[in-house]
BALOBA-1460 file (C-alpha; in Angstrom, 3 decimals):
// residues 302
<rec num="1" residu="m" x="143.272" y="83.538" z="50.630"/>
<rec num="2" residu="h" x="142.879" y="82.230" z="54.051"/>
<rec num="3" residu="h" x="139.705" y="81.133" z="55.828"/>
<rec num="4" residu="r" x="137.535" y="83.390" z="58.058"/>
<rec num="5" residu="f" x="134.587" y="82.192" z="60.250"/>
<rec num="6" residu="l" x="131.564" y="81.710" z="58.013"/>
<rec num="7" residu="l" x="128.046" y="82.876" z="58.352"/>
<rec num="8" residu="s" x="125.307" y="80.718" z="57.382"/>
<rec num="9" residu="a" x="124.019" y="81.096" z="53.783"/>
<rec num="10" residu="l" x="120.795" y="79.926" z="52.145"/>
<rec num="11" residu="a" x="121.684" y="77.749" z="49.204"/>
<rec num="12" residu="g" x="118.457" y="78.582" z="47.324"/>
<rec num="13" residu="a" x="118.818" y="82.403" z="47.742"/>
<rec num="14" residu="a" x="119.046" y="82.953" z="43.934"/>
<rec num="15" residu="s" x="118.811" y="80.897" z="40.893"/>
<rec num="16" residu="v" x="121.901" y="80.544" z="38.755"/>
<rec num="17" residu="s" x="122.535" y="78.845" z="35.335"/>
<rec num="18" residu="a" x="124.436" y="75.544" z="35.863"/>
<rec num="19" residu="r" x="124.361" y="72.036" z="34.793"/>
<rec num="20" residu="d" x="122.941" y="68.948" z="36.554"/>
<rec num="21" residu="v" x="125.469" y="66.544" z="38.114"/>
<rec num="22" residu="p" x="126.092" y="63.835" z="35.533"/>
<rec num="23" residu="s" x="125.214" y="60.232" z="36.711"/>
<rec num="24" residu="n" x="128.948" y="59.121" z="36.896"/>
<rec num="25" residu="v" x="129.825" y="62.142" z="38.988"/>
<rec num="26" residu="q" x="126.816" y="61.810" z="41.257"/>
<rec num="27" residu="s" x="127.613" y="58.129" z="41.855"/>
<rec num="28" residu="f" x="131.187" y="59.042" z="42.703"/>
<rec num="29" residu="y" x="129.928" y="61.746" z="45.267"/>
<rec num="30" residu="d" x="127.463" y="59.187" z="46.779"/>
<rec num="31" residu="s" x="130.147" y="56.574" z="47.164"/>
<rec num="32" residu="l" x="132.609" y="58.906" z="48.809"/>
<rec num="33" residu="k" x="129.928" y="60.194" z="51.143"/>
<rec num="34" residu="t" x="129.073" y="56.641" z="52.209"/>
<rec num="35" residu="k" x="132.664" y="55.545" z="52.675"/>
<rec num="36" residu="g" x="133.626" y="58.126" z="55.091"/>
<rec num="37" residu="a" x="137.278" y="59.220" z="55.413"/>
<rec num="38" residu="c" x="139.514" y="58.491" z="52.645"/>
<rec num="39" residu="s" x="142.147" y="55.717" z="52.873"/>
<rec num="40" residu="n" x="145.059" y="57.211" z="50.763"/>
<rec num="41" residu="k" x="145.473" y="60.595" z="52.613"/>
<rec num="42" residu="l" x="148.051" y="62.573" z="50.590"/>
<rec num="43" residu="a" x="147.895" y="65.208" z="53.349"/>
<rec num="44" residu="t" x="145.680" y="65.451" z="56.429"/>
<rec num="45" residu="g" x="145.039" y="67.521" z="59.514"/>
<rec num="46" residu="f" x="143.193" y="70.422" z="57.902"/>
<rec num="47" residu="y" x="140.214" y="72.426" z="59.079"/>
<rec num="48" residu="s" x="136.995" y="73.234" z="57.124"/>
<rec num="49" residu="k" x="135.843" y="75.706" z="59.945"/>
<rec num="50" residu="d" x="137.841" y="77.640" z="62.355"/>
<rec num="51" residu="d" x="135.914" y="76.068" z="65.276"/>
<rec num="52" residu="g" x="135.677" y="72.525" z="63.742"/>
<rec num="53" residu="p" x="137.804" y="69.371" z="63.647"/>
<rec num="54" residu="n" x="141.081" y="68.980" z="61.784"/>
<rec num="55" residu="t" x="139.883" y="65.809" z="60.078"/>
<rec num="56" residu="f" x="139.971" y="66.939" z="56.443"/>
<rec num="57" residu="s" x="142.308" y="65.465" z="53.886"/>
<rec num="58" residu="y" x="143.566" y="65.759" z="50.340"/>
<rec num="59" residu="c" x="142.757" y="62.210" z="48.998"/>
<rec num="60" residu="g" x="144.382" y="59.990" z="46.437"/>
<rec num="61" residu="d" x="142.141" y="56.855" z="46.733"/>
<rec num="62" residu="h" x="141.287" y="57.338" z="43.103"/>
<rec num="63" residu="m" x="144.449" y="58.318" z="41.514"/>
<rec num="64" residu="s" x="145.232" y="54.886" z="40.005"/>
<rec num="65" residu="d" x="141.842" y="54.383" z="38.482"/>
<rec num="66" residu="y" x="140.226" y="57.782" z="37.782"/>
<rec num="67" residu="n" x="143.360" y="60.005" z="38.140"/>
<rec num="68" residu="v" x="141.617" y="62.605" z="40.396"/>
<rec num="69" residu="v" x="142.488" y="64.150" z="43.735"/>
<rec num="70" residu="y" x="139.744" y="65.554" z="46.009"/>
<rec num="71" residu="i" x="138.979" y="66.922" z="49.526"/>
<rec num="72" residu="k" x="137.154" y="64.833" z="52.050"/>
<rec num="73" residu="g" x="136.492" y="64.929" z="55.792"/>
<rec num="74" residu="s" x="135.475" y="62.259" z="58.135"/>
<rec num="75" residu="g" x="131.977" y="60.542" z="58.052"/>
<rec num="76" residu="s" x="129.787" y="62.027" z="55.202"/>
<rec num="77" residu="a" x="131.641" y="65.416" z="55.303"/>
<rec num="78" residu="f" x="133.267" y="66.915" z="52.239"/>
<rec num="79" residu="a" x="134.165" y="70.677" z="52.524"/>
<rec num="80" residu="d" x="132.424" y="73.905" z="52.826"/>
<rec num="81" residu="m" x="132.880" y="77.042" z="50.621"/>
<rec num="82" residu="d" x="134.400" y="80.140" z="52.004"/>
<rec num="83" residu="v" x="134.510" y="83.115" z="49.643"/>
<rec num="84" residu="d" x="137.812" y="84.425" z="48.219"/>
<rec num="85" residu="c" x="138.064" y="87.858" z="46.685"/>
<rec num="86" residu="d" x="141.775" y="87.818" z="45.879"/>
<rec num="87" residu="g" x="143.208" y="88.959" z="42.599"/>
<rec num="88" residu="e" x="142.357" y="91.866" z="40.380"/>
<rec num="89" residu="q" x="140.367" y="94.551" z="42.306"/>
<rec num="90" residu="n" x="137.575" y="96.868" z="41.105"/>
<rec num="91" residu="g" x="137.596" y="95.152" z="37.726"/>
<rec num="92" residu="r" x="135.066" y="93.483" z="35.505"/>
<rec num="93" residu="g" x="131.955" y="92.019" z="37.170"/>
<rec num="94" residu="d" x="132.519" y="93.750" z="40.540"/>
<rec num="95" residu="d" x="129.128" y="94.356" z="41.935"/>
<rec num="96" residu="g" x="130.382" y="95.414" z="45.425"/>
<rec num="97" residu="r" x="129.849" y="92.058" z="47.188"/>
<rec num="98" residu="c" x="133.507" y="91.686" z="47.888"/>
<rec num="99" residu="g" x="133.526" y="94.933" z="49.774"/>
<rec num="100" residu="s" x="132.767" y="93.141" z="53.102"/>
<rec num="101" residu="s" x="135.800" y="91.050" z="52.968"/>
<rec num="102" residu="s" x="138.412" y="91.810" z="55.563"/>
<rec num="103" residu="d" x="141.318" y="89.784" z="54.210"/>
<rec num="104" residu="t" x="141.356" y="90.358" z="50.516"/>
<rec num="105" residu="q" x="144.751" y="90.314" z="48.748"/>
<rec num="106" residu="s" x="145.380" y="91.978" z="45.391"/>
<rec num="107" residu="i" x="147.398" y="88.982" z="43.944"/>
<rec num="108" residu="t" x="146.647" y="85.208" z="43.456"/>
<rec num="109" residu="s" x="149.213" y="82.361" z="43.406"/>
<rec num="110" residu="f" x="149.508" y="82.164" z="39.680"/>
<rec num="111" residu="e" x="149.495" y="85.857" z="38.593"/>
<rec num="112" residu="w" x="152.707" y="85.411" z="36.934"/>
<rec num="113" residu="i" x="151.361" y="82.849" z="34.489"/>
<rec num="114" residu="i" x="148.265" y="84.954" z="33.709"/>
<rec num="115" residu="k" x="150.553" y="87.889" z="32.853"/>
<rec num="116" residu="e" x="152.582" y="85.690" z="30.461"/>
<rec num="117" residu="y" x="149.360" y="84.532" z="28.805"/>
<rec num="118" residu="n" x="149.228" y="87.942" z="27.472"/>
<rec num="119" residu="k" x="145.421" y="88.134" z="27.205"/>
<rec num="120" residu="g" x="144.935" y="91.670" z="28.400"/>
<rec num="121" residu="i" x="144.507" y="90.876" z="32.034"/>
<rec num="122" residu="k" x="147.095" y="91.173" z="34.919"/>
<rec num="123" residu="d" x="145.762" y="88.552" z="37.222"/>
<rec num="124" residu="l" x="142.681" y="86.326" z="37.930"/>
<rec num="125" residu="n" x="139.412" y="88.308" z="38.847"/>
<rec num="126" residu="a" x="137.400" y="86.654" z="41.523"/>
<rec num="127" residu="n" x="134.214" y="88.256" z="40.129"/>
<rec num="128" residu="v" x="134.676" y="86.640" z="36.687"/>
<rec num="129" residu="h" x="136.918" y="83.575" z="36.996"/>
<rec num="130" residu="p" x="135.462" y="80.758" z="39.110"/>
<rec num="131" residu="y" x="138.621" y="79.530" z="40.770"/>
<rec num="132" residu="v" x="139.213" y="77.143" z="43.591"/>
<rec num="133" residu="v" x="141.680" y="77.761" z="46.383"/>
<rec num="134" residu="f" x="143.480" y="74.351" z="46.468"/>
<rec num="135" residu="g" x="146.683" y="73.360" z="48.213"/>
<rec num="136" residu="n" x="148.263" y="74.692" z="51.439"/>
<rec num="137" residu="e" x="151.542" y="76.439" z="51.980"/>
<rec num="138" residu="g" x="153.231" y="77.935" z="55.020"/>
<rec num="139" residu="t" x="156.371" y="78.091" z="57.106"/>
<rec num="140" residu="k" x="154.979" y="78.120" z="60.657"/>
<rec num="141" residu="s" x="156.209" y="75.477" z="62.928"/>
<rec num="142" residu="g" x="153.951" y="72.282" z="62.615"/>
<rec num="143" residu="w" x="151.900" y="73.846" z="59.929"/>
<rec num="144" residu="k" x="150.067" y="71.352" z="57.598"/>
<rec num="145" residu="t" x="151.002" y="71.863" z="53.876"/>
<rec num="146" residu="f" x="150.004" y="70.241" z="50.649"/>
<rec num="147" residu="n" x="151.471" y="70.931" z="47.168"/>
<rec num="148" residu="p" x="149.158" y="69.742" z="44.421"/>
<rec num="149" residu="q" x="152.040" y="69.947" z="41.961"/>
<rec num="150" residu="s" x="153.737" y="67.106" z="43.669"/>
<rec num="151" residu="y" x="150.856" y="64.980" z="42.394"/>
<rec num="152" residu="g" x="150.739" y="66.238" z="38.861"/>
<rec num="153" residu="i" x="148.031" y="68.803" z="39.279"/>
<rec num="154" residu="e" x="149.098" y="71.939" z="37.176"/>
<rec num="155" residu="p" x="148.463" y="75.584" z="37.913"/>
<rec num="156" residu="l" x="145.258" y="76.972" z="36.223"/>
<rec num="157" residu="s" x="144.051" y="73.532" z="35.405"/>
<rec num="158" residu="v" x="140.422" y="72.775" z="35.237"/>
<rec num="159" residu="m" x="138.550" y="71.583" z="38.320"/>
<rec num="160" residu="a" x="135.116" y="70.240" z="38.875"/>
<rec num="161" residu="v" x="132.976" y="71.328" z="41.849"/>
<rec num="162" residu="v" x="129.928" y="69.542" z="43.010"/>
<rec num="163" residu="c" x="127.708" y="71.956" z="45.021"/>
<rec num="164" residu="n" x="123.913" y="72.432" z="45.665"/>
<rec num="165" residu="n" x="123.096" y="69.652" z="43.188"/>
<rec num="166" residu="k" x="125.008" y="71.310" z="40.463"/>
<rec num="167" residu="l" x="128.393" y="70.742" z="38.634"/>
<rec num="168" residu="i" x="130.422" y="73.853" z="38.062"/>
<rec num="169" residu="y" x="133.714" y="73.910" z="36.218"/>
<rec num="170" residu="g" x="136.489" y="76.231" z="37.482"/>
<rec num="171" residu="i" x="140.266" y="76.358" z="37.623"/>
<rec num="172" residu="w" x="142.872" y="75.864" z="40.299"/>
<rec num="173" residu="g" x="143.623" y="79.550" z="40.838"/>
<rec num="174" residu="d" x="144.952" y="80.169" z="44.407"/>
<rec num="175" residu="e" x="146.380" y="78.463" z="47.472"/>
<rec num="176" residu="n" x="145.771" y="78.634" z="51.223"/>
<rec num="177" residu="g" x="148.527" y="80.459" z="53.176"/>
<rec num="178" residu="d" x="149.550" y="80.528" z="56.798"/>
<rec num="179" residu="d" x="148.245" y="83.975" z="57.484"/>
<rec num="180" residu="g" x="145.370" y="82.578" z="59.506"/>
<rec num="181" residu="p" x="145.467" y="80.691" z="62.880"/>
<rec num="182" residu="k" x="144.769" y="77.220" z="61.205"/>
<rec num="183" residu="p" x="145.396" y="75.384" z="57.954"/>
<rec num="184" residu="m" x="142.080" y="75.502" z="56.136"/>
<rec num="185" residu="v" x="140.426" y="73.875" z="53.065"/>
<rec num="186" residu="g" x="137.143" y="74.736" z="51.338"/>
<rec num="187" residu="e" x="137.473" y="78.023" z="49.562"/>
<rec num="188" residu="a" x="136.693" y="79.399" z="46.103"/>
<rec num="189" residu="s" x="136.221" y="82.723" z="44.355"/>
<rec num="190" residu="i" x="132.975" y="84.714" z="44.695"/>
<rec num="191" residu="s" x="132.092" y="83.831" z="41.188"/>
<rec num="192" residu="m" x="132.285" y="80.220" z="41.922"/>
<rec num="193" residu="a" x="130.286" y="80.750" z="45.150"/>
<rec num="194" residu="t" x="127.645" y="82.651" z="43.131"/>
<rec num="195" residu="a" x="127.484" y="79.892" z="40.518"/>
<rec num="196" residu="c" x="126.839" y="77.409" z="43.318"/>
<rec num="197" residu="f" x="124.738" y="79.193" z="45.847"/>
<rec num="198" residu="g" x="123.582" y="82.480" z="44.251"/>
<rec num="199" residu="t" x="123.970" y="86.175" z="44.950"/>
<rec num="200" residu="s" x="123.526" y="85.942" z="48.843"/>
<rec num="201" residu="m" x="127.298" y="85.038" z="48.816"/>
<rec num="202" residu="n" x="129.565" y="87.975" z="49.623"/>
<rec num="203" residu="g" x="133.088" y="88.631" z="50.931"/>
<rec num="204" residu="n" x="132.146" y="87.617" z="54.453"/>
<rec num="205" residu="n" x="129.280" y="85.279" z="53.817"/>
<rec num="206" residu="g" x="129.922" y="81.806" z="52.425"/>
<rec num="207" residu="h" x="128.394" y="78.344" z="52.443"/>
<rec num="208" residu="d" x="129.240" y="76.663" z="55.826"/>
<rec num="209" residu="q" x="127.739" y="73.120" z="55.179"/>
<rec num="210" residu="n" x="130.473" y="70.531" z="54.463"/>
<rec num="211" residu="d" x="128.724" y="69.130" z="51.333"/>
<rec num="212" residu="v" x="130.959" y="70.626" z="48.608"/>
<rec num="213" residu="l" x="133.155" y="68.162" z="46.629"/>
<rec num="214" residu="y" x="136.289" y="69.766" z="44.994"/>
<rec num="215" residu="i" x="137.908" y="67.503" z="42.249"/>
<rec num="216" residu="a" x="141.283" y="68.083" z="40.661"/>
<rec num="217" residu="f" x="142.580" y="66.497" z="37.581"/>
<rec num="218" residu="p" x="146.374" y="65.690" z="37.456"/>
<rec num="219" residu="g" x="148.008" y="65.913" z="33.976"/>
<rec num="220" residu="a" x="148.769" y="68.473" z="31.312"/>
<rec num="221" residu="d" x="145.487" y="67.658" z="29.531"/>
<rec num="222" residu="a" x="143.659" y="69.365" z="32.229"/>
<rec num="223" residu="v" x="145.177" y="72.780" z="31.509"/>
<rec num="224" residu="p" x="143.310" y="74.994" z="28.919"/>
<rec num="225" residu="g" x="146.451" y="77.171" z="28.417"/>
<rec num="226" residu="a" x="146.447" y="80.700" z="27.091"/>
<rec num="227" residu="n" x="144.216" y="80.014" z="24.147"/>
<rec num="228" residu="g" x="141.982" y="77.371" z="25.597"/>
<rec num="229" residu="a" x="139.757" y="79.551" z="27.857"/>
<rec num="230" residu="n" x="138.186" y="83.048" z="27.588"/>
<rec num="231" residu="w" x="140.483" y="84.756" z="30.141"/>
<rec num="232" residu="g" x="139.224" y="88.198" z="29.108"/>
<rec num="233" residu="a" x="135.605" y="87.270" z="29.815"/>
<rec num="234" residu="t" x="133.331" y="89.845" z="31.433"/>
<rec num="235" residu="s" x="131.145" y="87.376" z="33.380"/>
<rec num="236" residu="w" x="131.635" y="84.027" z="35.189"/>
<rec num="237" residu="q" x="129.102" y="82.423" z="32.905"/>
<rec num="238" residu="s" x="131.124" y="83.318" z="29.830"/>
<rec num="239" residu="f" x="134.388" y="82.089" z="31.408"/>
<rec num="240" residu="e" x="132.809" y="78.794" z="32.620"/>
<rec num="241" residu="s" x="131.307" y="78.210" z="29.204"/>
<rec num="242" residu="s" x="134.748" y="78.487" z="27.634"/>
<rec num="243" residu="i" x="136.192" y="75.604" z="29.708"/>
<rec num="244" residu="e" x="132.980" y="73.474" z="29.507"/>
<rec num="245" residu="a" x="134.169" y="71.162" z="26.723"/>
<rec num="246" residu="l" x="137.384" y="70.385" z="28.565"/>
<rec num="247" residu="g" x="135.616" y="69.945" z="31.850"/>
<rec num="248" residu="n" x="133.177" y="67.453" z="30.236"/>
<rec num="249" residu="k" x="136.165" y="65.543" z="28.907"/>
<rec num="250" residu="l" x="137.856" y="65.307" z="32.223"/>
<rec num="251" residu="i" x="134.943" y="64.030" z="34.129"/>
<rec num="252" residu="q" x="134.898" y="61.082" z="31.769"/>
<rec num="253" residu="r" x="137.827" y="59.750" z="33.835"/>
<rec num="254" residu="i" x="135.416" y="59.146" z="36.712"/>
<rec num="255" residu="g" x="133.838" y="55.704" z="36.871"/>
<rec num="256" residu="g" x="135.719" y="54.678" z="33.840"/>
<rec num="257" residu="g" x="133.355" y="56.804" z="31.679"/>
<rec num="258" residu="g" x="136.096" y="57.570" z="29.041"/>
<rec num="259" residu="s" x="139.638" y="57.205" z="27.864"/>
<rec num="260" residu="g" x="140.923" y="59.840" z="30.321"/>
<rec num="261" residu="g" x="141.178" y="57.587" z="33.297"/>
<rec num="262" residu="g" x="144.734" y="57.436" z="34.594"/>
<rec num="263" residu="e" x="146.223" y="59.417" z="31.682"/>
<rec num="264" residu="t" x="148.448" y="62.331" z="32.350"/>
<rec num="265" residu="t" x="149.021" y="63.485" z="28.761"/>
<rec num="266" residu="d" x="146.582" y="64.754" z="26.158"/>
<rec num="267" residu="p" x="145.953" y="62.118" z="23.478"/>
<rec num="268" residu="t" x="144.649" y="64.862" z="21.134"/>
<rec num="269" residu="t" x="147.693" y="67.243" z="21.262"/>
<rec num="270" residu="p" x="147.435" y="69.210" z="18.110"/>
<rec num="271" residu="e" x="149.787" y="68.827" z="15.142"/>
<rec num="272" residu="c" x="152.833" y="71.030" z="15.089"/>
<rec num="273" residu="s" x="152.561" y="73.229" z="11.957"/>
<rec num="274" residu="w" x="155.799" y="75.154" z="12.667"/>
<rec num="275" residu="e" x="158.636" y="72.718" z="13.558"/>
<rec num="276" residu="g" x="160.735" y="73.956" z="16.505"/>
<rec num="277" residu="h" x="158.005" y="76.407" z="17.699"/>
<rec num="278" residu="c" x="155.486" y="73.928" z="19.494"/>
<rec num="279" residu="e" x="155.356" y="72.376" z="22.912"/>
<rec num="280" residu="g" x="158.629" y="71.952" z="24.675"/>
<rec num="281" residu="a" x="160.690" y="74.480" z="22.735"/>
<rec num="282" residu="t" x="162.042" y="77.605" z="24.226"/>
<rec num="283" residu="c" x="160.604" y="81.068" z="23.530"/>
<rec num="284" residu="k" x="160.688" y="84.772" z="24.432"/>
<rec num="285" residu="v" x="157.311" y="86.044" z="23.339"/>
<rec num="286" residu="n" x="154.080" y="84.605" z="21.969"/>
<rec num="287" residu="d" x="155.035" y="85.271" z="18.425"/>
<rec num="288" residu="d" x="157.652" y="82.676" z="18.743"/>
<rec num="289" residu="c" x="154.849" y="80.076" z="19.156"/>
<rec num="290" residu="s" x="152.855" y="78.065" z="16.686"/>
<rec num="291" residu="d" x="149.119" y="77.895" z="17.379"/>
<rec num="292" residu="p" x="147.729" y="76.892" z="19.847"/>
<rec num="293" residu="w" x="150.797" y="77.222" z="21.956"/>
<rec num="294" residu="a" x="151.827" y="80.143" z="24.180"/>
<rec num="295" residu="c" x="155.069" y="81.394" z="25.654"/>
<rec num="296" residu="v" x="155.091" y="80.729" z="29.505"/>
<rec num="297" residu="s" x="158.258" y="81.310" z="31.538"/>
<rec num="298" residu="g" x="160.412" y="80.788" z="28.360"/>
<rec num="299" residu="n" x="158.794" y="77.521" z="27.335"/>
<rec num="300" residu="l" x="156.001" y="76.781" z="24.835"/>
<rec num="301" residu="l" x="152.965" y="75.404" z="26.553"/>
<rec num="302" residu="r" x="149.269" y="74.904" z="25.622"/>
């Protein structure tokens, strides 16, 4: 969950299946790179590397027009990608590359939601679920923190990652803690790192160039929910494919490419076929819910 010092990794070490960066997202990336540090710093003072500057920020420059939040450093810097192996251990997709990690934790921040989805898994699996470590928590004196939920970003919502000239969809699945010496940004599961940079990635070897753009989407419409993603997938490709349609919809916010810009609710909310058993109602188990809703913490959510 927290950063470690990164070894250099060769971006082209292995070929992976991924989509090209759409023109609107590429233009967004290029404009942010040219601009330098963001103007509306929702939180700042974070590090991308243990031995680097604390000039990285969570940025809200484009909340009013595109309704996105992203990480940006000074100058042309975005963030790097440290490798996270937290969550379910020794499960599906485990090829041993996480074995070199010295700080793996057997739980992620939203493990309790995953359990309540009742999809046959107890937590996220870093080898299968391409998740992003986003947000910072901690109680140390002077520790820099950022709570994405304060800006409408919901747990397990879809995120977009621009890396190695590719666009990969993932989910917000974990947070940075205060178990390290400095508050860090720029971390994702080993499956996300593999999707971006190939199988040279492992538990102690990430991508240390600050050229990765992490984009979060505030609003309930960014959450696939229990039934909107293949949580029981056996590969990152299968899981990422299951959230591709939602990701494609969300990136239309950027550059005014679609109706999503600035919206925080889903205009295509399905019709309730069982009155009193749809979104907003209370529940005890999933059987209390009309499709496609699920029972999460006593409430019906999609």
